[in-house]
C-alpha positions, 0 to 999 in steps of 0.5 A, a space after each residue: 507751627 502747628 503740622 497735620 500728618 495724614 497717611 492712607 493705609 499703604 502710605 503710613 510706613 512711609 509717613 513713619 519713615 519720613 518722620 523718623 528722618 526728620 524727628 529733629 526738625 519735627 520735634 520743634 513743633 506741634 504734631 496732629 494727625 489721624 489716629 492710626 497714623 499718629 499712634 504709629 508716628 508716636 511709638 516709632 519716633 517718640 514725638 508727641 502727637 495729637 490724635 483725631 478721629 481715623 481716617 475712615 471716621 472722619 479724621 481727615 474732616 477735623 484736620 479740614 475744619 482746623 485748616 478752616 480755622 487757621 489752626 493749622 500751619 502746613 499739612 503733610 498727606 501721603 496719598 495712595 491713589 489706588 485708596 477707594 477714598 483717594 479722591 474725596 479725602 485729597 480734594 477735601 484736603 487740597 481745597 482747604 489748604 488752597 483756600 487758606 493758604 496752607 502749605 500742603 504736600 501729597 507725597 513724600 518728594 514735596 514733604 521732603 522740601 516743605 520740611 526742610 523749607 520750615 528748617 530754614 525759616 521758608 515758612 515763618 510768614 506763617 506766624 505773621 498770618 497765625 501768631 501764636 
């Protein structure tokens, strides 16, 4: 599965810790991310991460475009409600995920449920929708 990881600045460390905790699961999938988040994850976990532009330079828009082309199967976007761009970015990604039936988490609690479901095979239906 193709998994997109995005994190606001105040949530990047939480995303890194999450990826360290679930590295064993994530390692079996293709990971993409915005630039600095991807670099931090890769450095901390050794996971291969395909990076897009930074969130501020349009990385969220690039990921939204990949969602629209059915190239993303799961999105984890750790949001900080105090970030000025919070509503715009969250709405962009959440709307794209809703339009294309992509599982989406905006916080660590939901992300954990989705990643554990991924491990159990609960998201295997995405392979039917998006055959490799």
